[in-house]
C-alpha positions in Angstrom: 8.3 -15.7 -9.2 8.0 -12.0 -8.5 11.3 -10.1 -8.9 12.1 -6.9 -7.0 14.5 -4.1 -7.0 15.0 -2.2 -3.8 16.6 1.2 -4.1 18.5 3.2 -1.5 17.9 6.9 -2.1 20.8 9.1 -1.1 23.8 8.4 -3.2 21.9 6.0 -5.5 18.8 7.7 -6.9 20.2 11.2 -6.2 23.6 12.6 -5.1 22.7 14.4 -1.8 26.0 14.0 0.1 27.0 17.6 0.1 23.5 18.8 1.0 23.4 16.4 4.0 26.9 17.4 5.1 26.3 21.1 5.0 23.0 20.7 6.8 24.6 18.7 9.5 27.5 21.1 9.9 25.1 24.1 10.1 22.8 22.4 12.6 25.6 21.0 14.9 27.4 24.4 14.9 24.6 25.8 17.1 25.5 23.1 19.7 29.2 23.7 19.4 29.7 20.2 17.9 32.2 20.0 15.1 31.8 17.5 12.2 34.6 16.6 9.8 33.8 15.4 6.4 35.8 12.2 7.1 33.5 11.4 10.1 30.4 12.3 8.1 31.6 10.0 5.3 31.8 7.1 7.7 28.1 7.5 8.5 26.8 7.2 4.9 23.7 5.0 4.9 22.9 5.5 8.6 19.8 7.1 10.0 20.0 10.1 12.3 20.4 8.0 15.4 23.4 6.3 13.8 24.9 9.6 12.7 24.6 11.3 16.1 25.9 8.2 17.9 29.0 8.4 15.7 29.4 12.1 16.2 28.9 12.0 20.0 30.6 8.7 20.7 27.4 7.5 22.4 23.7 7.1 21.7 22.0 10.5 21.8 19.3 11.3 24.4 15.8 11.0 22.8 15.0 14.7 23.3 18.3 15.8 21.8 17.9 13.4 18.9 14.4 14.7 18.1 15.4 18.3 18.3 18.6 18.1 16.2 17.2 15.7 13.6 14.1 17.9 13.0 16.3 20.9 12.5 18.8 19.2 10.3 16.2 17.5 8.1 14.2 20.7 7.6 17.4 22.5 6.5 18.2 19.6 4.2 14.7 19.7 2.5 14.9 23.5 2.1 18.3 23.0 0.4 17.4 20.3 -2.0 13.9 21.3 -3.0 13.8 21.9 -6.7 17.6 21.6 -7.0 18.2 17.8 -7.2 18.3 15.6 -10.3 18.4 11.8 -10.7 21.9 10.4 -11.0 23.1 9.2 -14.5 21.5 6.0 -15.5 18.8 6.1 -12.9 15.8 6.9 -15.1 16.9 4.4 -17.8 17.2 1.6 -15.2 14.0 2.4 -13.5 12.2 2.3 -16.9 14.0 -1.0 -17.8 13.1 -2.7 -14.6 9.5 -1.5 -14.9 9.3 -2.8 -18.5 10.5 -6.2 -17.3 7.7 -6.3 -14.8 9.9 -6.0 -11.7 8.3 -4.4 -8.6 10.4 -1.6 -7.2 10.7 0.1 -3.8 12.6 2.9 -2.2 14.1 1.8 1.1 15.9 4.8 2.7 17.2 5.6 6.1 15.9 9.1 5.5 12.7 10.5 7.1 9.5 10.1 5.1 9.3 13.8 4.5 12.8 13.7 2.8 11.7 10.9 0.6 8.6 12.8 -0.4 10.6 15.9 -1.2 13.1 14.0 -3.4 10.3 12.2 -5.2 8.5 15.5 -5.9 11.7 17.2 -7.1 12.8 14.3 -9.4 9.3 13.1 -10.5 10.4 9.5 -9.9 7.5 8.3 -7.7 5.6 6.7 -10.6 8.3 4.0 -10.9 7.9 2.7 -7.3 5.3 0.5 -5.7 6.2 1.7 -2.3 8.6 4.2 -0.6 9.7 3.3 2.9 11.6 5.1 5.5 13.8 3.3 8.0 13.6 6.0 10.7 11.6 3.8 13.1 13.6 0.6 12.3 17.0 -0.6 13.5 19.5 1.2 11.3 21.6 -0.4 8.6 23.5 -2.7 8.6 20.4 -4.3 10.1 18.4 -6.0 7.2 15.1 -4.9 8.7 14.3 -2.2 6.2 15.2 -4.2 3.1 13.1 -7.2 4.4 10.2 -4.9 5.0 10.5 -3.5 1.4 10.7 -7.0 -0.1 7.5 -8.0 1.8 5.8 -4.8 0.7 6.4 -5.6 -3.0 5.7 -9.3 -2.7 9.1 -10.6 -3.6 11.2 -13.1 -1.8 14.5 -11.8 -0.6 16.4 -14.2 -2.9 14.6 -12.6 -5.8 15.5 -9.0 -4.9 18.4 -6.8 -6.0 19.4 -3.9 -3.7 20.9 -0.8 -5.3 23.3 0.7 -2.7 26.3 3.0 -2.3 27.0 2.7 1.4 29.0 0.1 3.2 26.3 -0.5 5.8 23.8 -0.7 3.0 25.7 -3.5 1.3 26.0 -5.3 4.6 22.3 -5.0 5.2 21.5 -6.3 1.7 23.7 -9.4 2.2 22.3 -10.0 5.7 18.8 -9.9 4.1 19.8 -12.6 1.7 19.6 -10.3 -1.3 21.9 -9.5 -4.2 23.4 -6.1 -4.2 24.7 -3.7 -6.8 26.9 -1.1 -5.4 27.5 2.3 -7.1 30.8 4.2 -6.4 29.1 7.5 -5.4 30.4 7.7 -1.9 32.8 4.8 -1.4 35.6 2.9 -3.1 35.3 -0.5 -4.7 37.5 -2.0 -2.0 35.1 -0.7 0.7 32.1 -2.2 -1.2 33.7 -5.5 -2.1 30.9 -7.6 -0.5 28.5 -6.4 -3.2 27.7 -8.8 -6.0 28.3 -6.2 -8.7 30.2 -2.9 -8.4 29.8 -0.1 -11.0 31.2 3.4 -11.1 27.8 4.7 -12.4 24.5 3.2 -13.2 24.7 4.3 -16.8 27.8 2.1 -17.0 26.0 -1.0 -15.7 25.6 -3.6 -18.5 22.1 -5.1 -19.0 23.8 -8.5 -19.4 24.8 -8.4 -15.7 21.2 -8.3 -14.6 20.2 -11.1 -16.9 23.0 -13.2 -15.6 22.0 -12.6 -12.0 18.4 -13.6 -12.5 19.3 -16.6 -14.6 20.2 -18.4 -11.4 17.0 -17.5 -9.5 
């Protein structure tokens, strides 16, 4: 049966946390809305609707969401373009999964334009069958994006591994009926304890752990 690996992007393929935070702070400053790093940290893995809901304490109006999100994401793309690199172990694992014949997908809450910018800056696009944005889907921890990714690569959820770093991402993976490997980029092991495997960095993830997982599928 076809096996799949579904990758979150921010915090897994690339470390973009500081770029996102500074872009949010700069954008929200024009609206006199403060954003602490602690609050921002709690929104890791969410799309812009989720972030602004957390910041405002209520769902944002559609016009405000569109205006702020467009400004913030444009600032983010300008900041990361040509300045971002794959995280340690990413290329090695992408190559290994590809060599094993696994189909791979990017499933990110980020806008499609951000995904394109990251793929162009890191030259990772050739490893993926599809790159999907969850902007128009219910935000994580809803499993919708991961289920859409699994369908796109032709793999049953039970035969997919999700690579995540966010609490809501781990929750979404488990709700989708998928295994999850969590990387400690943005959260503690305690916060990500629902993941099947937790690793500090992908270059510290043993190959045997993957074989062991698929032995039961």
